[in-house]
C-alpha positions as CSV (number, residue, x, y, z in Angstrom):
1,X,0.0,0.0,0.0
2,X,2.1,2.9,-1.3
3,X,0.0,5.6,0.3
4,X,0.3,4.0,3.7
5,X,4.1,3.5,3.1
6,X,4.4,7.1,2.3
7,X,3.0,8.2,5.7
8,X,5.1,5.6,7.5
9,X,8.3,6.8,5.9
10,X,8.8,3.7,3.7
11,X,6.9,0.9,5.5
12,X,6.5,-0.8,8.8
13,X,9.7,-1.1,10.8
14,X,10.4,-4.4,12.7
15,X,9.7,-4.0,16.4
16,X,7.8,-0.8,15.9
17,X,4.5,-0.1,17.7
18,X,2.0,1.8,15.6
19,X,-1.2,3.4,17.0
20,X,-4.0,4.0,14.4
21,X,-6.8,6.1,15.6
22,X,-10.0,7.2,13.9
23,X,-13.7,7.7,14.2
24,X,-16.0,4.6,14.2
25,X,-16.9,3.4,10.7
26,X,-14.2,5.4,8.9
27,X,-12.5,2.2,7.7
28,X,-9.7,1.4,10.1
29,X,-10.4,-2.3,10.2
30,X,-10.6,-2.5,6.4
31,X,-7.2,-0.6,6.1
32,X,-5.4,-2.9,8.5
33,X,-7.0,-6.1,7.1
34,X,-5.7,-5.2,3.6
35,X,-2.3,-4.2,5.0
36,X,-2.2,-7.5,6.9
37,X,-3.0,-9.6,3.8
38,X,-0.2,-7.8,1.9
39,X,2.3,-8.3,4.8
40,X,1.4,-12.0,5.0
41,X,3.3,-12.5,1.8
42,X,6.6,-12.1,3.8
43,X,5.6,-13.8,7.1
44,X,2.8,-14.8,9.4
45,X,0.3,-12.1,10.5
46,X,-2.0,-12.3,13.5
47,X,-5.1,-10.2,13.5
48,X,-6.8,-10.0,16.9
49,X,-10.3,-8.5,16.9
50,X,-12.1,-7.6,20.1
51,X,-15.0,-5.7,18.5
52,X,-16.3,-8.3,15.9
53,X,-16.6,-12.0,15.6
54,X,-14.2,-14.0,13.5
55,X,-17.0,-14.7,11.1
56,X,-17.7,-11.0,10.6
57,X,-14.1,-10.3,9.9
58,X,-13.8,-13.2,7.5
59,X,-16.8,-11.9,5.5
60,X,-15.1,-8.6,5.1
61,X,-11.9,-10.3,4.1
62,X,-13.7,-12.2,1.4
63,X,-15.4,-9.1,0.1
64,X,-12.2,-7.0,-0.2
65,X,-10.0,-10.0,-1.2
66,X,-7.8,-9.9,1.9
67,X,-7.2,-13.6,2.1
68,X,-3.9,-15.3,2.7
69,X,-2.8,-18.7,4.2
70,X,-0.4,-16.7,6.4
71,X,-3.0,-14.3,7.8
72,X,-4.4,-15.7,11.1
73,X,-7.5,-14.4,12.8
74,X,-8.5,-14.5,16.5
75,X,-11.6,-13.0,18.2
76,X,-10.3,-12.3,21.7
77,X,-10.6,-9.7,24.5
78,X,-8.5,-11.3,27.2
79,X,-4.9,-10.2,27.3
80,X,-3.6,-13.5,28.5
81,X,-5.3,-15.4,25.7
82,X,-3.8,-12.8,23.2
83,X,-0.3,-13.6,24.4
84,X,-1.1,-17.3,24.0
85,X,-2.0,-16.7,20.4
86,X,1.2,-14.8,19.8
87,X,3.2,-17.7,21.2
88,X,1.4,-20.2,19.0
89,X,1.5,-18.3,15.7
90,X,4.8,-16.5,16.1
91,X,3.9,-13.7,13.8
92,X,6.0,-11.0,12.2
93,X,3.0,-8.5,12.4
94,X,0.4,-8.3,15.2
95,X,-2.7,-6.2,14.7
96,X,-5.0,-5.6,17.7
97,X,-8.4,-4.1,16.9
98,X,-8.9,-2.4,19.3
99,X,-6.7,-1.7,22.3
100,X,-9.8,-0.4,24.2
101,X,-11.5,-3.8,24.1
102,X,-8.6,-5.8,25.6
103,X,-8.6,-6.4,29.3
104,X,-6.0,-7.9,31.7
105,X,-7.1,-9.9,34.7
106,X,-4.5,-8.6,37.1
107,X,-5.0,-4.9,36.3
108,X,-7.5,-2.6,38.1
109,X,-10.2,-0.8,36.2
110,X,-12.7,-1.7,33.5
111,X,-11.9,-2.6,29.9
112,X,-11.1,0.5,28.0
113,X,-10.3,2.4,31.2
114,X,-7.2,4.6,31.6
115,X,-5.3,2.0,33.8
116,X,-6.2,-1.0,31.6
117,X,-5.3,0.8,28.3
118,X,-2.0,2.1,29.7
119,X,-0.8,-1.2,31.2
120,X,-1.8,-3.3,28.2
121,X,-0.1,-0.9,25.8
122,X,3.0,-0.9,27.9
123,X,3.0,-4.7,27.9
124,X,2.5,-5.0,24.2
125,X,5.3,-2.4,23.6
126,X,7.7,-4.4,25.7
127,X,6.6,-7.6,23.8
128,X,7.2,-5.9,20.5
129,X,10.7,-4.8,21.4
130,X,11.6,-8.2,22.9
131,X,10.5,-10.3,19.9
132,X,11.1,-7.6,17.2
133,X,7.4,-7.9,16.5
134,X,5.8,-5.2,14.5
135,X,2.6,-4.3,16.3
136,X,-0.4,-2.2,15.1
137,X,-2.9,-1.0,17.7
138,X,-6.3,0.4,16.8
139,X,-7.4,3.2,19.1
140,X,-10.7,5.1,19.6
141,X,-11.0,8.9,19.4
142,X,-12.9,11.4,21.5
143,X,-15.5,13.9,20.3
144,X,-12.9,16.4,19.4
145,X,-10.9,13.9,17.3
146,X,-8.0,13.3,19.7
147,X,-6.9,9.8,20.7
148,X,-9.0,8.4,23.5
149,X,-7.3,7.2,26.7
150,X,-4.3,8.5,28.7
151,X,-1.9,10.9,27.1
152,X,0.9,8.5,27.9
153,X,-0.6,6.1,25.3
154,X,0.9,8.3,22.5
155,X,4.2,8.5,24.3
156,X,4.5,4.7,24.7
157,X,4.2,3.9,20.9
158,X,6.6,4.7,18.1
159,X,4.1,6.0,15.5
160,X,0.7,7.6,15.9
161,X,-1.5,7.7,12.8
162,X,-4.9,9.4,12.4
163,X,-7.3,8.0,9.8
164,X,-10.2,10.3,9.0
165,X,-12.8,11.2,6.4
166,X,-16.4,12.0,5.9
167,X,-18.4,8.9,6.7
168,X,-20.9,9.9,4.0
169,X,-18.3,10.1,1.3
170,X,-15.6,7.9,-0.1
171,X,-12.5,9.9,0.6
172,X,-10.2,8.8,3.4
173,X,-6.9,10.3,4.6
174,X,-4.2,8.9,6.9
175,X,-1.8,11.3,8.6
176,X,1.2,10.8,10.9
177,X,0.9,12.7,14.2
178,X,4.1,11.2,15.5
179,X,6.7,9.1,13.8
180,X,10.1,8.1,15.2
181,X,11.1,6.5,11.8
182,X,9.9,9.0,9.3
183,X,8.3,12.4,8.5
184,X,5.2,13.7,10.2
185,X,4.4,16.1,7.3
186,X,3.0,13.4,4.9
187,X,-0.5,12.1,4.3
188,X,-2.0,9.3,2.3
189,X,-5.2,9.4,0.4
190,X,-7.6,6.5,-0.2
191,X,-10.9,6.0,-1.8
192,X,-13.3,3.6,0.1
193,X,-15.4,1.5,-2.2
194,X,-17.3,-1.7,-2.1
195,X,-14.2,-3.8,-2.5
196,X,-12.0,-2.0,0.0
197,X,-9.6,0.9,-0.1
198,X,-7.8,2.1,-3.2
199,X,-4.8,4.4,-2.9
200,X,-5.0,7.8,-4.7
201,X,-1.5,8.9,-5.6
202,X,-2.8,12.1,-7.3
203,X,-5.9,13.2,-5.5
204,X,-6.0,16.9,-6.6
205,X,-8.8,16.4,-9.2
206,X,-11.2,15.0,-6.5
207,X,-11.6,18.4,-4.9
208,X,-12.5,20.4,-8.0
209,X,-16.0,20.6,-9.4
210,X,-16.7,19.3,-12.9
211,X,-18.8,22.2,-14.3
212,X,-18.1,23.7,-17.7
213,X,-19.1,27.3,-17.2
214,X,-17.7,29.6,-14.4
215,X,-20.1,30.3,-11.6
216,X,-19.9,33.3,-9.1
217,X,-18.9,32.4,-5.6
218,X,-16.2,29.8,-6.3
219,X,-12.4,30.0,-6.2
220,X,-9.6,27.4,-6.4
221,X,-6.7,27.3,-4.0
222,X,-3.6,25.2,-3.5
223,X,-3.1,23.9,0.1
224,X,-0.2,21.9,1.4
225,X,-1.1,18.6,3.1
226,X,2.3,17.7,4.5
227,X,4.7,18.1,1.6
228,X,2.1,17.3,-1.0
229,X,0.4,20.2,-2.8
230,X,-3.4,19.7,-3.2
231,X,-5.8,21.7,-5.3
232,X,-9.2,22.3,-3.7
233,X,-12.2,24.5,-4.6
234,X,-14.0,26.8,-2.2
235,X,-17.6,27.5,-2.9
236,X,-19.7,30.2,-1.3
237,X,-23.2,31.5,-1.5
238,X,-24.4,34.9,-0.3
239,X,-28.1,35.7,-0.2
240,X,-30.5,38.0,1.6
241,X,-31.7,37.0,5.0
242,X,-35.3,36.0,5.2
243,X,-37.5,38.4,7.3
244,X,-36.1,39.7,10.5
245,X,-34.1,36.6,11.3
246,X,-30.4,37.0,12.2
247,X,-28.0,36.3,9.3
248,X,-26.7,32.8,9.2
249,X,-23.1,31.7,8.7
250,X,-23.0,28.0,7.6
251,X,-19.6,26.4,7.0
252,X,-18.6,22.9,5.8
253,X,-15.0,21.7,5.4
254,X,-13.5,25.0,6.5
255,X,-12.4,26.6,9.8
256,X,-15.6,28.5,10.9
257,X,-13.5,30.9,12.9
258,X,-11.3,31.9,10.0
259,X,-14.3,32.2,7.7
260,X,-15.9,34.5,10.2
261,X,-12.7,36.6,10.4
262,X,-12.6,36.8,6.6
263,X,-16.2,38.1,6.5
264,X,-15.3,40.8,9.0
265,X,-12.2,41.8,6.9
266,X,-14.2,41.9,3.7
267,X,-16.8,44.1,5.3
268,X,-14.5,46.5,7.1
269,X,-11.4,46.6,4.7
270,X,-12.9,45.9,1.3
271,X,-16.3,47.6,1.8
272,X,-18.5,44.6,1.0
273,X,-22.0,44.8,2.5
274,X,-22.5,41.3,3.9
275,X,-23.5,42.1,7.5
276,X,-27.2,41.5,6.9
277,X,-26.9,38.6,4.5
278,X,-26.7,34.8,4.9
279,X,-23.3,33.3,3.9
280,X,-22.7,29.7,3.2
281,X,-19.2,28.3,2.6
282,X,-18.1,24.8,1.7
283,X,-15.4,22.8,0.1
284,X,-15.8,20.3,-2.8
285,X,-15.3,16.6,-2.4
286,X,-15.5,16.5,1.4
287,X,-11.9,17.7,2.0
288,X,-11.3,19.8,5.1
289,X,-9.1,22.9,4.7
290,X,-7.8,24.5,7.8
291,X,-4.5,26.0,6.5
292,X,-4.4,29.8,6.7
293,X,-3.3,29.9,3.0
294,X,-7.0,29.2,2.1
295,X,-8.0,32.6,3.4
296,X,-7.5,34.4,0.1
297,X,-9.6,31.9,-1.9
298,X,-12.4,32.2,0.7
299,X,-12.3,36.0,0.5
300,X,-12.4,36.0,-3.3
301,X,-15.2,33.5,-3.4
302,X,-17.3,35.6,-1.1
303,X,-16.5,38.8,-3.0
304,X,-17.4,37.0,-6.3
305,X,-20.7,35.9,-4.8
306,X,-21.5,39.4,-3.6
307,X,-20.6,41.1,-6.9
308,X,-22.2,38.2,-8.9
309,X,-19.1,38.0,-11.0
310,X,-17.2,34.8,-11.5
311,X,-13.5,34.3,-10.8
312,X,-11.7,33.2,-13.9
313,X,-11.8,29.4,-14.0
314,X,-8.1,29.1,-14.8
315,X,-7.1,31.1,-11.7
316,X,-5.9,30.0,-8.3
317,X,-5.6,32.1,-5.1
318,X,-3.0,31.5,-2.4
319,X,-2.4,33.6,0.7
320,X,-3.2,34.2,4.4
321,X,-5.3,37.3,5.2
322,X,-4.7,39.4,8.3
323,X,-7.2,41.5,10.2
324,X,-5.7,44.7,8.6
325,X,-6.6,43.3,5.1
326,X,-3.0,42.5,4.2
327,X,-2.1,39.4,2.3
328,X,0.6,37.5,4.1
329,X,3.2,35.1,2.6
330,X,2.8,31.4,3.0
331,X,5.3,28.5,2.9
332,X,6.0,26.3,-0.1
333,X,4.7,28.8,-2.7
334,X,6.9,27.4,-5.5
335,X,5.5,23.9,-5.0
336,X,2.0,25.2,-5.0
337,X,2.5,27.2,-8.2
338,X,4.1,24.2,-9.9
339,X,1.1,22.0,-9.0
340,X,-1.4,24.6,-10.2
341,X,0.5,24.8,-13.6
342,X,0.6,21.0,-13.8
343,X,-3.2,20.9,-13.3
344,X,-3.8,23.3,-16.2
345,X,-4.3,26.6,-14.4
346,X,-2.9,29.7,-16.1
347,X,-3.2,32.5,-13.5
348,X,-2.4,32.8,-9.9
349,X,-2.8,35.5,-7.2
350,X,-0.3,35.3,-4.4
351,X,1.0,37.5,-1.6
352,X,3.4,40.4,-2.5
353,X,7.0,39.6,-1.8
354,X,6.7,35.9,-2.1
355,X,10.1,35.9,-3.9
356,X,9.3,33.6,-6.8
357,X,12.4,33.0,-9.0
358,X,11.9,34.1,-12.6
359,X,11.3,31.3,-15.1
360,X,14.5,30.6,-17.0
361,X,14.0,29.8,-20.6
362,X,10.2,30.0,-20.2
363,X,8.4,30.5,-23.5
364,X,6.5,33.8,-23.8
365,X,2.8,33.3,-24.0
366,X,1.4,34.1,-27.5
367,X,-1.5,36.2,-28.4
368,X,-4.3,35.0,-30.6
369,X,-2.5,36.3,-33.8
370,X,0.6,34.2,-32.9
371,X,2.8,37.2,-31.9
372,X,4.7,37.0,-28.6
373,X,3.2,38.9,-25.7
374,X,5.3,41.9,-24.7
375,X,5.0,41.4,-21.0
376,X,7.4,38.5,-20.3
377,X,8.4,38.4,-16.7
378,X,7.2,41.6,-15.0
379,X,4.5,44.0,-16.0
380,X,3.7,45.9,-12.8
381,X,2.9,43.3,-10.2
382,X,2.7,40.4,-12.7
383,X,5.3,37.9,-13.7
384,X,5.4,34.7,-15.6
385,X,6.4,31.4,-14.0
386,X,6.5,28.8,-16.7
387,X,3.1,29.2,-18.4
388,X,1.5,30.6,-15.3
389,X,0.8,34.4,-15.0
390,X,1.4,35.2,-11.4
391,X,0.1,38.4,-9.8
392,X,1.4,39.5,-6.4
393,X,-1.0,41.6,-4.3
394,X,-0.4,43.4,-1.0
395,X,-4.0,43.5,0.3
396,X,-7.5,42.2,-0.1
397,X,-8.7,45.1,-2.2
398,X,-5.9,44.6,-4.7
399,X,-6.7,40.9,-4.8
400,X,-10.4,41.5,-5.6
401,X,-9.4,43.9,-8.3
402,X,-7.0,41.4,-9.8
403,X,-9.5,38.5,-9.7
404,X,-12.7,40.3,-10.7
405,X,-11.5,43.5,-12.4
406,X,-9.9,41.9,-15.5
407,X,-11.1,39.3,-17.9
């Protein structure tokens, strides 16, 4: 599984203890069952389930094709019995689904309690180091998305992965929150279907709409998920509030606090009258965008919706917006611009002073009559990076003029 290997830093390390956390129903068991079947090609794998019966897991394995003679399954919640299975099978990979369902007779507390989880995790970690046994533990999460159980649980293990996604959609992402053997700025992307998880090495197209005509209220941005640039579309809708009801602010897939800040900046610094109007903002494809570099795209999408003018469909907007209306520089601007050009975009609006290097040997864009354009690298605030016309803007008003003032 190349996407999982990317997050792990190349694959599972012998003797490493990995904690995989995620919401119920997101596909943790499916991911690990597929990974276990692949790992069974190089040695025995023991999958211990405490949440389902062996028959239920077998049905899932049949459905997704995760069947191997070296993949052993045990439905067990007693820690002593689990150790007995490890001795009998002698696996190279142990998967425990989940750590909260395992209980030890000599430890105080109820199964899933703080004491039980901490002691069992510590014992499995010691076992993994002693036998050089790669161990993967499934963990529950709390309402706010953090790993359930004592904080020491994350300190005991070598790797902490978070598996998330909209349960109503098919997109799933796995991120490393801690990794002693690799980077923590990578993420893997999967599509959950009827026959399991499929890796998506190039997921950018998933988060762009498939319409043919530009529509007011939309703007594309390039966010960085780890070290991977990802194109995503922001959609907004601004309409009059019904009657005397207070205006609504409905957000999906974006940071509601940052969207509220952007609305205040647009009203105060850019003169847009949106105080008494309903504003709806969302992302395409179920992706969640929390990076500050999305601010500019949100602002331009709202301004586009208010003016009923569409942002050019070949334009991307990248930048953080401050309360004074200024556009702040963001990291990785060169990677973002390169990804936008690769995906076919021809214009970009970025913060002033981003320091893009001039494109060496880049071909000048041609006009319709075939003559070369006279503005090669710099024409005021605009420069060419490859085939992408890049406009640097200092503030929100300049960004709105650049996006909506020229066609």
